[in-house]
N, C-alpha and C positions, 0 to 999 in steps of 0.2 A: 442125768445130763453130764456129759463130759466136759471138763474144764480145759481151756486152751493153756498151753504153757505160759502165755502172758498173763492170764488171770491168776494162775497159781503163783507166779512170781510176784505179782501185785499183792495178793492176799498174804503171801508169806512175808514180804517186806513190811506191810502194815502191821502184822502181828508182831514181828520182831521189834519194830520201833516202839509200838504201844505197850507191849506186854513183857518183853524180855531184855531190851537193849540196855537199860540203865543198870540192872542188876548183873547181867551177863558180862558187861564191859568191866565191871568192878572185880568179878570173880574168875572170868574164863578168857581173858584176852589172849588170842592166838589159837584158841580152840575152835572146833567146828560145831555148828548147831543145825540139825535137821528138824524142820518144823512141819508137822502134819497140818495142812491148812484146813482140814475138815474138823479134827478133834481139838486143834490148837494146842497140842502137846509138842514139847520140844525135848530133843535127845542130844546131849553134849558129849563129845568125844575128841581125842587127840588128832584124828585123821578124817577126812570126808567120808571115806569108806566105812569106818567104824560108826560114825554118826548116823549114816543111812542105815547100816545094819541094825543098829539099836532101835531106830525108829521103826524099821520093818518088823522087828520082834513084837513091838506093841500093836502095830497095825499093818499086817502084810499087804493089804489093799490100799494103803494110804497114799496120798499125794503130797510130796515133800518139797519144801523150799530149803536150800542149803545156804548157810551163812558162815563166813569166818569172822569170829568176834573181833571187833576192833579194826577191820579192814574194809576198804571200799568193795571188794570182790573176793571170791573164793580162790581165784587163781590169778597170778600175774601174767599178763600177756606182753610179749615183746617181739621185737624183730631185729635182725641184723642186715646190714647191707655193706658189703665190703668190710672196712674196720669200724664201721659206725654201728652203734647199738643204742636203741631207745626203748624204754619201758613205757607202755601205754598207761598202766596203773602203777603209781608210785606208792 
């Protein structure tokens, strides 16, 4: 059965919060974690690409949720309009 992106994200967030968050925020703030939602294994790296690559080495067919440790999201989104700039995630 194929999982939707929303189900993968929900499972990944739950795994991160319940299994990894407290330890990883003490050790790996600012790094990236790819969580395989099936095996519940996590791979930590300095960049999102490296975290996914490390996770794919463990399980090439895995379904991964990406987290930036200590941040509300993996990427910051923002926009500019004229001379005005605003960041959606701070």
